[in-house]
VMD Tcl script that builds the backbone (N, CA, C; Angstrom):
set m [mol new atoms 225]
animate dup $m
set s [atomselect $m all]
$s set {name element resname resid chain x y z} {
  {N N MET 1 A 8.963 8.953 19.672}
  {CA C MET 1 A 7.584 9.185 19.988}
  {C C MET 1 A 7.464 9.975 21.282}
  {N N ASN 2 A 8.263 9.625 22.275}
  {CA C ASN 2 A 8.212 10.355 23.539}
  {C C ASN 2 A 8.653 11.801 23.366}
  {N N ARG 3 A 9.644 12.015 22.522}
  {CA C ARG 3 A 10.174 13.357 22.298}
  {C C ARG 3 A 9.103 14.303 21.755}
  {N N HIS 4 A 8.178 13.767 20.951}
  {CA C HIS 4 A 7.126 14.583 20.342}
  {C C HIS 4 A 5.786 14.433 21.049}
  {N N HIS 5 A 5.792 13.770 22.194}
  {CA C HIS 5 A 4.585 13.604 23.001}
  {C C HIS 5 A 3.464 12.923 22.216}
  {N N CYS 6 A 3.807 11.870 21.504}
  {CA C CYS 6 A 2.813 11.106 20.757}
  {C C CYS 6 A 1.925 10.342 21.729}
  {N N GLU 7 A 0.687 10.205 21.357}
  {CA C GLU 7 A -0.272 9.451 22.158}
  {C C GLU 7 A -0.512 8.109 21.476}
  {N N ILE 8 A -0.191 7.022 22.156}
  {CA C ILE 8 A -0.453 5.692 21.616}
  {C C ILE 8 A -1.913 5.381 21.873}
  {N N LEU 9 A -2.640 5.049 20.826}
  {CA C LEU 9 A -4.075 4.841 20.930}
  {C C LEU 9 A -4.399 3.369 21.155}
  {N N PRO 10 A -5.103 3.040 22.233}
  {CA C PRO 10 A -5.478 1.652 22.473}
  {C C PRO 10 A -6.584 1.199 21.518}
  {N N GLU 11 A -7.396 2.150 21.069}
  {CA C GLU 11 A -8.439 1.841 20.086}
  {C C GLU 11 A -8.868 3.132 19.423}
  {N N ILE 12 A -9.460 3.012 18.261}
  {CA C ILE 12 A -9.972 4.162 17.536}
  {C C ILE 12 A -11.236 3.723 16.812}
  {N N LYS 13 A -12.232 4.557 16.829}
  {CA C LYS 13 A -13.491 4.237 16.156}
  {C C LYS 13 A -13.558 5.015 14.851}
  {N N LEU 14 A -13.530 4.301 13.760}
  {CA C LEU 14 A -13.618 4.903 12.438}
  {C C LEU 14 A -14.890 4.385 11.780}
  {N N SER 15 A -15.854 5.253 11.630}
  {CA C SER 15 A -17.140 4.797 11.107}
  {C C SER 15 A -17.102 4.529 9.604}
  {N N LYS 16 A -16.388 5.324 8.859}
  {CA C LYS 16 A -16.310 5.126 7.405}
  {C C LYS 16 A -14.850 5.016 6.998}
  {N N THR 17 A -14.465 3.882 6.479}
  {CA C THR 17 A -13.077 3.690 6.064}
  {C C THR 17 A -13.019 3.173 4.639}
  {N N ASN 18 A -11.889 3.392 4.025}
  {CA C ASN 18 A -11.633 2.883 2.688}
  {C C ASN 18 A -10.332 2.096 2.728}
  {N N PHE 19 A -10.262 1.097 3.631}
  {CA C PHE 19 A -9.055 0.307 3.803}
  {C C PHE 19 A -9.191 -1.019 3.066}
  {N N SER 20 A -8.095 -1.469 2.479}
  {CA C SER 20 A -8.086 -2.815 1.908}
  {C C SER 20 A -7.926 -3.807 3.061}
  {N N LYS 21 A -8.026 -5.082 2.758}
  {CA C LYS 21 A -7.890 -6.082 3.821}
  {C C LYS 21 A -6.495 -6.076 4.442}
  {N N TYR 22 A -5.509 -5.541 3.722}
  {CA C TYR 22 A -4.144 -5.484 4.235}
  {C C TYR 22 A -3.887 -4.238 5.074}
  {N N GLU 23 A -4.771 -3.251 4.978}
  {CA C GLU 23 A -4.530 -1.976 5.627}
  {C C GLU 23 A -5.149 -1.857 7.027}
  {N N THR 24 A -5.572 -2.934 7.599}
  {CA C THR 24 A -6.085 -2.881 8.960}
  {C C THR 24 A -4.936 -2.507 9.889}
  {N N PRO 25 A -5.051 -1.399 10.611}
  {CA C PRO 25 A -3.936 -0.949 11.452}
  {C C PRO 25 A -3.575 -1.945 12.547}
  {N N ARG 26 A -2.271 -2.162 12.704}
  {CA C ARG 26 A -1.771 -3.015 13.787}
  {C C ARG 26 A -1.570 -2.179 15.044}
  {N N ARG 27 A -1.045 -0.974 14.867}
  {CA C ARG 27 A -0.848 -0.024 15.963}
  {C C ARG 27 A -1.206 1.357 15.436}
  {N N MET 28 A -1.726 2.202 16.315}
  {CA C MET 28 A -2.037 3.576 15.918}
  {C C MET 28 A -1.542 4.537 16.983}
  {N N LEU 29 A -1.166 5.724 16.530}
  {CA C LEU 29 A -0.768 6.766 17.450}
  {C C LEU 29 A -1.202 8.110 16.894}
  {N N LYS 30 A -1.254 9.073 17.772}
  {CA C LYS 30 A -1.589 10.429 17.363}
  {C C LYS 30 A -0.320 11.259 17.452}
  {N N TYR 31 A 0.095 11.819 16.340}
  {CA C TYR 31 A 1.318 12.601 16.223}
  {C C TYR 31 A 0.891 14.038 15.948}
  {N N GLY 32 A 0.864 14.864 16.981}
  {CA C GLY 32 A 0.314 16.207 16.821}
  {C C GLY 32 A -1.169 16.089 16.517}
  {N N GLY 33 A -1.613 16.626 15.399}
  {CA C GLY 33 A -3.013 16.521 15.000}
  {C C GLY 33 A -3.247 15.460 13.954}
  {N N VAL 34 A -2.265 14.573 13.744}
  {CA C VAL 34 A -2.334 13.580 12.676}
  {C C VAL 34 A -2.389 12.176 13.276}
  {N N TYR 35 A -3.247 11.329 12.723}
  {CA C TYR 35 A -3.283 9.927 13.117}
  {C C TYR 35 A -2.340 9.136 12.219}
  {N N VAL 36 A -1.540 8.277 12.839}
  {CA C VAL 36 A -0.562 7.464 12.133}
  {C C VAL 36 A -0.798 6.008 12.514}
  {N N ALA 37 A -0.700 5.111 11.534}
  {CA C ALA 37 A -0.940 3.693 11.794}
  {C C ALA 37 A 0.172 2.848 11.197}
  {N N GLU 38 A 0.462 1.750 11.874}
  {CA C GLU 38 A 1.390 0.765 11.321}
  {C C GLU 38 A 0.537 -0.262 10.589}
  {N N ILE 39 A 0.790 -0.419 9.294}
  {CA C ILE 39 A -0.002 -1.336 8.475}
  {C C ILE 39 A 0.930 -2.234 7.669}
  {N N PHE 40 A 0.367 -3.312 7.155}
  {CA C PHE 40 A 1.109 -4.236 6.298}
  {C C PHE 40 A 0.998 -3.757 4.858}
  {N N ASP 41 A 2.133 -3.573 4.192}
  {CA C ASP 41 A 2.157 -3.172 2.785}
  {C C ASP 41 A 2.216 -4.428 1.934}
  {N N ASP 42 A 1.145 -4.679 1.194}
  {CA C ASP 42 A 1.078 -5.909 0.395}
  {C C ASP 42 A 2.030 -5.889 -0.792}
  {N N GLU 43 A 2.536 -4.734 -1.203}
  {CA C GLU 43 A 3.480 -4.665 -2.316}
  {C C GLU 43 A 4.897 -5.027 -1.883}
  {N N SER 44 A 5.304 -4.538 -0.712}
  {CA C SER 44 A 6.669 -4.807 -0.240}
  {C C SER 44 A 6.719 -5.957 0.763}
  {N N ASN 45 A 5.549 -6.436 1.198}
  {CA C ASN 45 A 5.445 -7.492 2.213}
  {C C ASN 45 A 6.155 -7.096 3.505}
  {N N ARG 46 A 6.017 -5.820 3.877}
  {CA C ARG 46 A 6.629 -5.302 5.087}
  {C C ARG 46 A 5.637 -4.424 5.832}
  {N N LEU 47 A 5.936 -4.174 7.096}
  {CA C LEU 47 A 5.148 -3.212 7.863}
  {C C LEU 47 A 5.648 -1.813 7.547}
  {N N VAL 48 A 4.723 -0.875 7.353}
  {CA C VAL 48 A 5.057 0.517 7.083}
  {C C VAL 48 A 4.182 1.404 7.974}
  {N N TRP 49 A 4.544 2.673 8.046}
  {CA C TRP 49 A 3.755 3.654 8.792}
  {C C TRP 49 A 2.978 4.493 7.790}
  {N N ALA 50 A 1.692 4.692 8.061}
  {CA C ALA 50 A 0.819 5.411 7.145}
  {C C ALA 50 A 0.099 6.532 7.874}
  {N N VAL 51 A -0.099 7.648 7.171}
  {CA C VAL 51 A -0.825 8.791 7.711}
  {C C VAL 51 A -2.293 8.644 7.332}
  {N N LEU 52 A -3.161 8.764 8.315}
  {CA C LEU 52 A -4.597 8.629 8.119}
  {C C LEU 52 A -5.195 9.999 7.812}
  {N N SER 53 A -5.959 10.090 6.732}
  {CA C SER 53 A -6.606 11.330 6.326}
  {C C SER 53 A -8.089 11.089 6.124}
  {N N LYS 54 A -8.850 12.173 6.112}
  {CA C LYS 54 A -10.286 12.076 5.871}
  {C C LYS 54 A -10.621 12.950 4.674}
  {N N ARG 55 A -11.241 12.343 3.670}
  {CA C ARG 55 A -11.635 13.062 2.475}
  {C C ARG 55 A -13.066 12.675 2.130}
  {N N LYS 56 A -13.903 13.679 1.963}
  {CA C LYS 56 A -15.315 13.470 1.643}
  {C C LYS 56 A -15.985 12.535 2.641}
  {N N GLY 57 A -15.601 12.669 3.918}
  {CA C GLY 57 A -16.223 11.888 4.975}
  {C C GLY 57 A -15.735 10.462 5.111}
  {N N ILE 58 A -14.732 10.069 4.320}
  {CA C ILE 58 A -14.211 8.700 4.367}
  {C C ILE 58 A -12.736 8.740 4.750}
  {N N TYR 59 A -12.361 7.897 5.725}
  {CA C TYR 59 A -10.965 7.804 6.147}
  {C C TYR 59 A -10.188 6.905 5.191}
  {N N HIS 60 A -8.956 7.297 4.904}
  {CA C HIS 60 A -8.049 6.492 4.077}
  {C C HIS 60 A -6.618 6.855 4.452}
  {N N PHE 61 A -5.665 6.077 3.976}
  {CA C PHE 61 A -4.261 6.376 4.213}
  {C C PHE 61 A -3.731 7.172 3.039}
  {N N SER 62 A -3.118 8.317 3.343}
  {CA C SER 62 A -2.708 9.231 2.280}
  {C C SER 62 A -1.208 9.260 2.025}
  {N N ALA 63 A -0.406 8.805 2.970}
  {CA C ALA 63 A 1.047 8.797 2.791}
  {C C ALA 63 A 1.621 7.604 3.537}
  {N N PHE 64 A 2.702 7.046 2.996}
  {CA C PHE 64 A 3.304 5.839 3.563}
  {C C PHE 64 A 4.794 6.063 3.768}
  {N N PHE 65 A 5.325 5.524 4.884}
  {CA C PHE 65 A 6.732 5.701 5.225}
  {C C PHE 65 A 7.303 4.385 5.730}
  {N N ASP 66 A 8.566 4.127 5.392}
  {CA C ASP 66 A 9.228 2.890 5.806}
  {C C ASP 66 A 9.563 2.864 7.289}
  {N N SER 67 A 9.711 4.035 7.893}
  {CA C SER 67 A 10.083 4.084 9.307}
  {C C SER 67 A 9.472 5.318 9.961}
  {N N LEU 68 A 9.463 5.303 11.284}
  {CA C LEU 68 A 8.984 6.480 12.014}
  {C C LEU 68 A 9.913 7.666 11.808}
  {N N ASP 69 A 11.214 7.415 11.636}
  {CA C ASP 69 A 12.158 8.502 11.378}
  {C C ASP 69 A 11.823 9.227 10.079}
  {N N MET 70 A 11.527 8.465 9.032}
  {CA C MET 70 A 11.166 9.072 7.754}
  {C C MET 70 A 9.854 9.840 7.867}
  {N N LEU 71 A 8.906 9.305 8.618}
  {CA C LEU 71 A 7.636 9.979 8.829}
  {C C LEU 71 A 7.866 11.302 9.552}
  {N N GLU 72 A 8.696 11.267 10.587}
  {CA C GLU 72 A 8.989 12.470 11.368}
  {C C GLU 72 A 9.622 13.560 10.501}
  {N N GLN 73 A 10.508 13.180 9.618}
  {CA C GLN 73 A 11.190 14.157 8.751}
  {C C GLN 73 A 10.222 14.814 7.773}
  {N N SER 74 A 9.204 14.079 7.346}
  {CA C SER 74 A 8.289 14.641 6.345}
  {C C SER 74 A 7.153 15.444 6.955}
  {N N LEU 75 A 6.822 15.181 8.222}
  {CA C LEU 75 A 5.744 15.941 8.867}
  {C C LEU 75 A 6.354 17.112 9.536}
}
mol reanalyze $m
mol bondsrecalc $m
mol representation Tube
mol addrep $m
């Protein structure tokens, strides 16, 4: 995270979201121009990293990664 100058966000205001009860972000950071959140994956029962996107005015998670390394490789 330091290598890419990520900004750890203490809070974020999202007025319109499409998150399930399991997708409430535990931690969020800004990676370049992309918001990334650590969320609980109810299918694998593990924490994963998710990319936050906005479509038609509603925020949702569009991609999921098992680790920050995997996220870094795909972005």
